[in-house]
ZADO-1210 file (C-alpha; in nm, 4 decimals, padded with zeros to 6 digits):
<atoms>
<atom x="-13.0549" y="05.7818" z="-19.6436" code="MET" pos="1"/>
<atom x="-12.8815" y="06.0645" z="-19.8075" code="LYS" pos="2"/>
<atom x="-13.0222" y="06.4254" z="-19.7900" code="LEU" pos="3"/>
<atom x="-13.0865" y="06.4514" z="-20.1585" code="LEU" pos="4"/>
<atom x="-13.2974" y="06.1318" z="-20.1411" code="GLU" pos="5"/>
<atom x="-13.5315" y="06.2518" z="-19.8690" code="LYS" pos="6"/>
<atom x="-13.6820" y="06.5266" z="-20.0866" code="LYS" pos="7"/>
<atom x="-13.9330" y="06.3072" z="-20.2555" code="ASN" pos="8"/>
<atom x="-14.0559" y="06.1530" z="-19.9401" code="PHE" pos="9"/>
<atom x="-14.2641" y="06.4518" z="-19.8193" code="PHE" pos="10"/>
<atom x="-14.5204" y="06.6690" z="-19.9716" code="ILE" pos="11"/>
<atom x="-14.3646" y="07.0021" z="-20.0642" code="SER" pos="12"/>
<atom x="-14.5834" y="07.2037" z="-20.2857" code="LEU" pos="13"/>
<atom x="-14.9122" y="07.0549" z="-20.2723" code="GLY" pos="14"/>
<atom x="-15.1926" y="06.9683" z="-20.0181" code="HIS" pos="15"/>
<atom x="-15.2687" y="06.6069" z="-20.1249" code="PHE" pos="16"/>
<atom x="-15.0171" y="06.3386" z="-20.2505" code="GLY" pos="17"/>
<atom x="-15.0109" y="05.9834" z="-20.3836" code="LEU" pos="18"/>
<atom x="-14.7412" y="05.7838" z="-20.1825" code="GLN" pos="19"/>
<atom x="-14.6007" y="05.4351" z="-20.2990" code="SER" pos="20"/>
<atom x="-14.6238" y="05.1513" z="-20.0473" code="LEU" pos="21"/>
<atom x="-14.3865" y="04.9281" z="-20.2287" code="ALA" pos="22"/>
<atom x="-14.0937" y="04.9539" z="-20.4589" code="ALA" pos="23"/>
<atom x="-14.1261" y="04.9284" z="-20.8205" code="GLY" pos="24"/>
<atom x="-14.0614" y="05.0815" z="-21.1675" code="LYS" pos="25"/>
<atom x="-14.2642" y="05.3157" z="-21.3755" code="LEU" pos="26"/>
<atom x="-14.2411" y="05.3828" z="-21.7294" code="ASN" pos="27"/>
<atom x="-14.3424" y="05.7018" z="-21.9109" code="PHE" pos="28"/>
<atom x="-14.6749" y="05.5671" z="-22.0315" code="LYS" pos="29"/>
<atom x="-14.7739" y="05.5010" z="-21.6821" code="GLN" pos="30"/>
<atom x="-14.6869" y="05.8412" z="-21.5499" code="ILE" pos="31"/>
<atom x="-14.8533" y="06.0059" z="-21.8563" code="GLU" pos="32"/>
<atom x="-15.1882" y="05.7928" z="-21.7887" code="ALA" pos="33"/>
<atom x="-15.1934" y="05.9080" z="-21.4370" code="CYS" pos="34"/>
<atom x="-15.1258" y="06.2729" z="-21.5272" code="ARG" pos="35"/>
<atom x="-15.4020" y="06.2586" z="-21.7771" code="ARG" pos="36"/>
<atom x="-15.6511" y="06.1091" z="-21.5189" code="THR" pos="37"/>
<atom x="-15.5698" y="06.3711" z="-21.2783" code="ILE" pos="38"/>
<atom x="-15.6125" y="06.6614" z="-21.5244" code="ARG" pos="39"/>
<atom x="-15.9422" y="06.5302" z="-21.6581" code="ARG" pos="40"/>
<atom x="-16.0819" y="06.4959" z="-21.3031" code="GLY" pos="41"/>
<atom x="-15.9585" y="06.8473" z="-21.1965" code="LEU" pos="42"/>
<atom x="-16.1106" y="06.9944" z="-21.5181" code="LYS" pos="43"/>
<atom x="-15.8324" y="07.2535" z="-21.5586" code="LYS" pos="44"/>
<atom x="-15.8391" y="07.3617" z="-21.1961" code="ARG" pos="45"/>
<atom x="-15.5803" y="07.3235" z="-20.9426" code="GLY" pos="46"/>
<atom x="-15.2052" y="07.2349" z="-20.9692" code="PHE" pos="47"/>
<atom x="-15.0528" y="06.8926" z="-21.0443" code="VAL" pos="48"/>
<atom x="-14.6914" y="06.8166" z="-20.9543" code="LEU" pos="49"/>
<atom x="-14.5170" y="06.5006" z="-21.0950" code="ILE" pos="50"/>
<atom x="-14.2393" y="06.4093" z="-20.8649" code="LYS" pos="51"/>
<atom x="-14.1050" y="06.0952" z="-21.0496" code="SER" pos="52"/>
<atom x="-13.8693" y="06.1484" z="-21.3471" code="PHE" pos="53"/>
<atom x="-13.7895" y="05.8689" z="-21.6056" code="THR" pos="54"/>
<atom x="-13.4158" y="05.8991" z="-21.6042" code="GLY" pos="55"/>
<atom x="-13.3028" y="05.5275" z="-21.6188" code="THR" pos="56"/>
<atom x="-13.2672" y="05.3725" z="-21.9632" code="PRO" pos="57"/>
<atom x="-13.3546" y="05.0046" z="-22.0470" code="VAL" pos="58"/>
<atom x="-13.1915" y="04.8482" z="-22.3422" code="THR" pos="59"/>
<atom x="-13.3072" y="04.5599" z="-22.5577" code="LYS" pos="60"/>
<atom x="-13.1385" y="04.3616" z="-22.8432" code="LYS" pos="61"/>
<atom x="-13.3202" y="04.2636" z="-23.1430" code="PRO" pos="62"/>
<atom x="-13.5117" y="03.9224" z="-23.1189" code="LEU" pos="63"/>
<atom x="-13.3075" y="03.7198" z="-23.3560" code="ALA" pos="64"/>
<atom x="-12.9594" y="03.8577" z="-23.2731" code="SER" pos="65"/>
<atom x="-12.6775" y="03.6278" z="-23.1785" code="ARG" pos="66"/>
<atom x="-12.4761" y="03.6434" z="-22.8441" code="MET" pos="67"/>
<atom x="-12.2193" y="03.9257" z="-22.8102" code="GLY" pos="68"/>
<atom x="-12.1859" y="04.2360" z="-23.0413" code="LYS" pos="69"/>
<atom x="-12.2702" y="04.4732" z="-22.7683" code="GLY" pos="70"/>
<atom x="-12.5293" y="04.5911" z="-22.5398" code="LYS" pos="71"/>
<atom x="-12.8220" y="04.6894" z="-22.7680" code="GLY" pos="72"/>
<atom x="-13.0166" y="05.0074" z="-22.8217" code="SER" pos="73"/>
<atom x="-13.2114" y="05.1993" z="-22.5737" code="ILE" pos="74"/>
<atom x="-13.5769" y="05.0701" z="-22.5803" code="SER" pos="75"/>
<atom x="-13.7543" y="05.2809" z="-22.3123" code="PHE" pos="76"/>
<atom x="-13.6984" y="05.4853" z="-22.0126" code="TRP" pos="77"/>
<atom x="-13.8075" y="05.4009" z="-21.6591" code="ILE" pos="78"/>
<atom x="-13.8178" y="05.5683" z="-21.3175" code="SER" pos="79"/>
<atom x="-13.7251" y="05.3621" z="-21.0118" code="ILE" pos="80"/>
<atom x="-13.9620" y="05.4138" z="-20.7145" code="ILE" pos="81"/>
<atom x="-13.8730" y="05.3596" z="-20.3534" code="LYS" pos="82"/>
<atom x="-14.1130" y="05.2656" z="-20.0847" code="GLU" pos="83"/>
<atom x="-14.2589" y="05.5673" z="-19.9369" code="GLY" pos="84"/>
<atom x="-14.1801" y="05.8070" z="-20.2225" code="GLN" pos="85"/>
<atom x="-14.4426" y="06.0832" z="-20.3288" code="ILE" pos="86"/>
<atom x="-14.5359" y="06.0264" z="-20.6871" code="LEU" pos="87"/>
<atom x="-14.7982" y="06.2997" z="-20.7559" code="PHE" pos="88"/>
<atom x="-14.9054" y="06.6141" z="-20.5678" code="GLU" pos="89"/>
<atom x="-15.2348" y="06.8156" z="-20.6131" code="VAL" pos="90"/>
<atom x="-15.2976" y="07.1642" z="-20.4859" code="ARG" pos="91"/>
<atom x="-15.5779" y="07.4169" z="-20.5228" code="GLY" pos="92"/>
<atom x="-15.8806" y="07.1893" z="-20.5100" code="VAL" pos="93"/>
<atom x="-16.1483" y="07.0751" z="-20.2424" code="PRO" pos="94"/>
<atom x="-16.0476" y="06.7666" z="-20.0377" code="GLN" pos="95"/>
<atom x="-16.3267" y="06.5486" z="-20.1709" code="HIS" pos="96"/>
<atom x="-16.2252" y="06.6248" z="-20.5394" code="LYS" pos="97"/>
<atom x="-15.8412" y="06.5582" z="-20.4716" code="ALA" pos="98"/>
<atom x="-15.9235" y="06.2230" z="-20.3024" code="ILE" pos="99"/>
<atom x="-16.1589" y="06.1221" z="-20.5863" code="LEU" pos="100"/>
<atom x="-15.9143" y="06.2019" z="-20.8568" code="VAL" pos="101"/>
<atom x="-15.6117" y="06.0294" z="-20.6677" code="LEU" pos="102"/>
<atom x="-15.8338" y="05.7146" z="-20.6291" code="ASN" pos="103"/>
<atom x="-15.8643" y="05.7019" z="-20.9844" code="LYS" pos="104"/>
<atom x="-15.5123" y="05.7390" z="-21.0502" code="CYS" pos="105"/>
<atom x="-15.4194" y="05.4369" z="-20.8132" code="LYS" pos="106"/>
<atom x="-15.5417" y="05.1930" z="-21.0601" code="TYR" pos="107"/>
<atom x="-15.3159" y="05.3145" z="-21.3340" code="GLN" pos="108"/>
<atom x="-15.0093" y="05.2017" z="-21.1326" code="LEU" pos="109"/>
<atom x="-14.8255" y="04.8598" z="-21.0972" code="PRO" pos="110"/>
<atom x="-14.7944" y="04.8815" z="-20.7312" code="PHE" pos="111"/>
<atom x="-14.9932" y="04.9710" z="-20.4024" code="LYS" pos="112"/>
<atom x="-15.0249" y="05.3325" z="-20.3160" code="THR" pos="113"/>
<atom x="-15.2100" y="05.5545" z="-20.0601" code="LYS" pos="114"/>
<atom x="-15.3301" y="05.9122" z="-20.0523" code="ILE" pos="115"/>
<atom x="-15.1566" y="06.1398" z="-19.7945" code="VAL" pos="116"/>
<atom x="-15.2647" y="06.4851" z="-19.6794" code="LYS" pos="117"/>
<atom x="-15.0565" y="06.7547" z="-19.5375" code="ILE" pos="118"/>
<atom x="-15.1374" y="06.8820" z="-19.1802" code="PHE" pos="119"/>
<atom x="-15.1091" y="07.2450" z="-19.0806" code="TYR" pos="120"/>
</atoms>
């Protein structure tokens, strides 16, 4: 693994994190749904860090178009997630609150995740 790729596999700024257990793809709507779930659960307390960025475009051609004539326009953007990558981090809230909020966020994602905690 390259040194640049290792930065998203460890908790950096938070105390609790949501780690992926399988590889997959996330689109912006799924990331935003998780962010809203976390913010509602924390009630404007604490700090949320989103560590996945939608930087890969997905193109689609119109439904009734013929073969050829180029690639098609960008339909939406996705983030490619690797196994073991940290998706979200939470800081500044008690442990029971952070675990409760991240458990709710698990159901918004299309692959399995687990909650990880930083040890001092």
